C-alpha positions in Angstrom: 160.0 -2.6 234.2 158.6 -0.5 231.5 154.7 -0.7 231.1 152.5 0.6 228.3 150.1 3.4 229.5 147.6 5.1 227.2 146.0 8.0 228.5 142.9 8.9 226.4 141.3 12.2 227.2 137.5 12.0 227.9 135.4 13.3 225.1 135.3 16.9 226.0 133.9 20.4 224.7 136.9 22.3 224.2 136.5 22.8 220.6 134.9 26.2 221.1 137.6 27.6 219.1 136.7 25.7 216.1 133.6 27.4 216.0 135.0 30.5 214.5 135.7 28.3 211.4 132.3 27.6 210.7 131.4 30.7 209.1 130.2 30.4 205.7 131.8 31.7 202.8 129.1 32.2 200.1 130.5 34.7 197.7 133.6 36.6 196.3 133.6 40.2 195.3 136.7 39.8 193.2 135.8 39.2 189.3 136.3 35.5 188.4 137.8 34.1 185.2 138.4 30.9 183.7 140.6 32.6 180.7 144.0 31.7 180.6 146.4 34.3 181.5 150.2 34.9 182.5 150.8 35.1 186.4 150.4 38.5 187.9 153.1 40.1 189.8 151.1 39.7 193.0 151.0 36.0 192.5 148.1 35.1 194.8 145.4 37.1 193.1 145.2 34.8 190.3 141.6 33.7 191.2 139.5 31.4 189.0 136.1 29.8 189.1 135.8 26.1 187.9 133.4 24.5 185.7 132.0 22.8 189.0 131.6 26.2 190.7 134.8 25.6 192.9 136.8 29.0 193.5 140.5 28.8 194.0 143.3 31.2 194.2 146.7 30.2 192.8 150.3 31.4 194.1 152.9 31.1 191.5 156.5 31.6 192.7 158.6 34.5 191.7 160.7 33.6 188.7 158.5 31.0 187.5 159.1 29.4 184.1 156.9 26.7 182.3 160.3 25.4 181.2 160.4 23.6 184.8 158.1 21.7 186.8 156.6 22.6 190.2 155.2 20.6 192.9 151.6 21.5 193.6 150.4 22.2 197.3 146.6 22.5 197.7 145.4 24.7 200.8 142.1 24.1 202.5 140.0 27.0 203.7 141.3 28.8 200.7 139.5 32.0 201.4 141.8 32.5 204.6 145.1 31.6 202.8 146.6 34.4 200.8 146.9 38.0 201.6 148.1 40.2 204.5 144.8 39.6 206.6 144.8 35.8 206.5 147.4 33.3 207.0 149.7 35.3 204.5 150.6 31.8 202.9 151.8 33.6 199.7 154.4 35.7 201.6 155.5 32.7 203.8 156.0 30.3 200.6 157.8 33.0 198.9 160.2 33.8 201.8 161.1 30.1 202.3 161.6 29.7 198.6 164.0 32.9 198.5 165.7 31.9 201.3 166.5 28.5 199.9 164.8 26.5 202.6 162.3 25.1 200.2 162.1 24.6 196.4 159.7 26.6 194.4 156.2 25.4 194.4 152.7 26.3 193.0 149.8 26.4 195.8 146.1 26.3 195.2 143.8 27.8 197.9 140.5 26.1 197.5 137.9 28.2 198.8 135.3 26.3 201.1 132.5 28.6 200.3 130.2 27.6 203.5 130.9 23.8 202.7 133.3 22.9 205.5 131.4 20.4 207.3 130.3 18.7 204.4 133.6 18.8 202.4 136.0 18.2 205.2 134.1 15.6 207.7 134.3 12.0 206.2 132.3 10.6 209.0 128.9 11.0 210.5 128.9 12.3 214.1 126.1 12.7 216.2 127.9 15.0 218.6 128.6 17.4 215.4 125.2 17.2 214.6 123.7 18.1 217.8 126.2 20.9 218.6 127.0 22.4 215.1 124.0 21.5 213.1 123.3 18.7 210.4 125.6 17.9 207.5 126.3 15.4 204.8 129.7 13.7 204.9 130.8 14.5 201.4 134.7 14.2 201.8 135.0 11.6 198.8 132.9 14.1 196.6 135.4 16.7 197.7 138.5 14.4 196.8 137.0 13.7 193.5 136.5 17.1 192.5 140.1 18.0 193.6 141.4 14.9 191.2 139.3 15.7 188.5 138.6 19.3 188.3 141.2 21.2 190.3 144.4 19.4 189.5 143.8 19.0 185.7 142.9 22.7 185.7 146.0 23.8 187.1 148.0 21.1 185.0 146.6 22.7 181.9 147.6 26.2 182.8 150.8 25.7 184.7 153.7 23.3 184.6 153.2 21.3 187.5 154.3 17.6 188.1 151.2 15.8 189.2 153.1 13.0 190.9 154.0 15.7 193.3 150.8 16.7 195.0 150.7 17.8 198.7 147.3 19.1 200.9 147.5 20.9 204.0 144.9 22.2 206.3 144.2 23.2 210.2 141.3 21.8 212.2 138.7 20.3 210.1 141.0 21.3 207.1 143.7 19.1 208.8 141.1 16.2 209.2 140.4 16.2 205.5 144.2 16.4 204.5 145.2 13.5 206.6 142.3 11.7 205.4 143.0 12.2 201.9 146.7 11.2 202.4 145.6 7.8 203.8 142.9 6.9 201.3 144.6 8.3 198.1 148.1 7.4 198.3 148.5 7.2 194.7 147.3 10.7 194.2 148.4 12.5 197.4 152.1 12.5 198.3 152.1 14.7 201.0 149.4 15.4 203.7 149.6 18.0 206.5 146.9 18.3 209.4 147.7 21.3 211.8 145.4 20.6 214.9 143.7 18.2 212.7 140.1 17.4 214.1 141.0 13.6 214.2 138.8 13.5 217.3 135.6 13.4 214.9 133.4 10.5 215.2 135.5 9.0 218.3 138.8 9.1 216.3 137.7 7.1 213.5 140.5 8.0 211.2 142.9 5.9 213.3 141.4 3.0 211.9 141.7 4.3 208.4 145.8 3.5 208.1 145.7 0.7 205.7 148.7 0.4 203.5 151.1 0.0 201.6 152.0 3.5 201.2 154.2 5.0 198.8 158.0 4.9 199.7 158.1 9.0 199.1 155.0 9.6 200.9 155.2 11.8 203.7 152.6 12.6 206.6 152.6 15.7 208.8 150.1 16.2 211.8 150.4 18.2 215.3 148.3 19.3 218.1 149.1 21.9 220.8 149.3 21.1 224.6 146.7 23.6 225.3 144.2 22.1 223.0 145.5 18.2 223.7 144.0 15.4 222.4 145.7 11.9 222.1 146.8 11.4 218.7 149.9 9.2 219.2 148.1 6.0 218.3 147.8 7.5 214.6 151.7 8.1 214.9 152.2 4.6 215.8 150.0 3.2 213.2 151.6 5.2 210.5 154.9 3.7 211.9 153.5 0.1 211.8 152.3 0.7 208.2 156.2 1.1 207.3 156.2 5.0 207.1 159.3 5.7 209.3 159.0 8.3 212.0 161.2 11.4 211.1 161.7 10.5 207.5 158.0 9.9 206.2 155.8 10.2 209.4 156.1 13.2 211.3 154.1 14.2 214.6 154.6 17.5 216.6 153.2 17.8 220.1 153.5 21.7 220.3 154.1 23.0 223.8 151.6 25.7 224.8 150.2 25.7 221.3 146.5 26.5 220.8 143.9 26.5 218.4 144.3 29.7 216.6 145.5 30.8 213.3 148.6 32.8 214.8 149.8 29.4 216.5 149.5 27.7 213.1 151.5 30.1 211.5 154.2 30.0 213.7 154.9 26.3 212.8 153.9 26.5 209.3 157.3 26.2 208.0 157.7 22.9 209.5 155.4 20.7 207.2 156.5 22.7 204.3 159.9 21.9 204.9 159.3 18.4 205.6 157.4 18.2 202.0 159.7 20.4 200.0 163.1 21.1 201.6 166.2 21.8 199.9 167.9 19.6 202.1 167.3 16.1 200.9 168.9 14.2 203.9 168.4 16.2 207.0 170.0 14.8 210.0 168.8 15.0 213.7 171.1 17.5 215.4 169.7 17.9 218.9 166.9 16.3 221.4 165.0 18.2 224.1 162.6 16.7 226.6 159.6 19.0 227.3 157.5 18.1 230.5 153.8 18.2 230.0 151.3 18.5 232.8 147.9 18.6 231.0 144.7 19.1 232.9 141.9 16.8 232.3 138.9 18.6 230.6 136.2 17.0 232.5 137.7 15.8 235.8 138.9 18.7 238.1 142.2 18.0 239.8 143.2 15.0 237.3 146.3 15.6 235.1 148.0 13.8 232.3 151.7 13.8 232.9 153.9 13.4 229.9 157.5 13.5 228.7 157.4 15.1 225.1 160.9 14.4 223.4 161.6 16.7 220.6 164.2 16.1 217.8 165.5 19.2 215.7 166.8 18.1 212.3 169.4 20.1 210.4 166.8 21.9 208.3 165.4 23.2 211.8 162.3 20.8 211.5 161.0 19.9 215.0 159.0 16.6 215.6 158.1 14.6 218.5 159.5 11.1 219.1 156.7 9.7 221.3 156.6 6.0 221.0 159.8 6.0 219.1 162.0 6.9 222.1 162.8 4.7 225.0 162.1 5.4 228.6 164.0 4.3 231.7 163.4 4.8 235.4 166.5 5.6 237.0 165.2 6.3 240.6 161.8 7.0 242.5 158.5 5.3 242.1 156.9 5.6 238.8 155.0 3.7 236.0 156.3 4.6 232.5 154.5 4.3 229.4 155.8 3.4 226.1 155.0 6.8 224.6 156.1 9.3 227.2 153.2 9.0 229.7 154.0 8.3 233.3 152.2 7.9 236.7 154.2 8.9 239.7 153.8 9.8 243.3 154.3 13.7 243.3 155.6 13.9 247.0 158.6 12.1 245.8 161.5 12.9 243.2 162.1 10.6 240.2 164.6 10.4 237.5 163.8 9.1 233.9 166.3 8.5 231.1 165.1 9.3 227.6 167.1 7.6 224.7 166.9 7.9 220.9 169.7 6.7 218.7 172.7 8.5 220.0 170.7 11.2 222.0 169.9 10.9 225.5 168.4 13.1 228.2 168.1 12.6 232.1 164.7 14.1 233.1 164.4 15.0 236.7 160.7 15.2 238.1 160.7 17.4 241.2 158.9 16.9 244.2 155.4 18.4 244.0 155.6 18.5 240.1 152.1 18.4 238.4 150.4 18.2 241.8 
């Protein structure tokens, strides 16, 4: 008989990787201008300082024409987004556009300028204050500046569809992206958080799901198993709010993923395809099940055993099924969770059937696995 088992990792101190993103960016050596100008041939070096002091870089796709309208993608941590020594998002976007994987978009990288904690954290969190220093949660101010300054500025200079706005970021930048998608569905159609810091303030964002959400709205969020936190409750809450998994609601538990830019770059094409794919109706084409043995961060010798069923769509987007698959114990002794977790006796072999729509996989857990 199936049982629901929720494994919540302890509040741990594995976030040392995040500290490297707390560097303050307080200036910019490139000349800044608010004058109107034609897009440059290098695209991303269109840099502007807005009236409120925000600094943005703008990517314009090749063959841009004002006779067409373009979706707008906002990028957090903008000083790290464009160019060869950063995410190289300008080249990634252009490659995906040129290959026909996504439709042309305009992307705006918003510099954080040393304000990451204030801008990107919506909640008071004593742990952050004690370990990272004092801050003032100004996520609402950041969102309002985007709506009243950034988007109107871009709309004046370039041909964009203001109903087609997405926001993307990683770590704390992923937290604010998800938060804005949840709280401003009338303004943010697409939101993506790669390794988003959803743990802030004891997962307060899980309670922010409060639809209804727009029928075209889409969420992407992910976490690597080498930095694992239990983000499936948000996946389930979005599902319950009416956002269909694999259509509007995408969660990816990345095997062996870590909290590094290199890891995010390797999968950045996935949310971009989810939001802007030229394939309007991608279909599931394959199912794989990855076994995960995740060590506890605070209790030596304790492990979280999980099955991670991953669907690949026809446009090569991958996402985890978690609570949307069904799990049946075929043989052996184990307790199965409704979202892929299980507790078993490692001294015996078990078999579990994983099913989703027309797909099925039999997973064999050998003796001694995850012991």
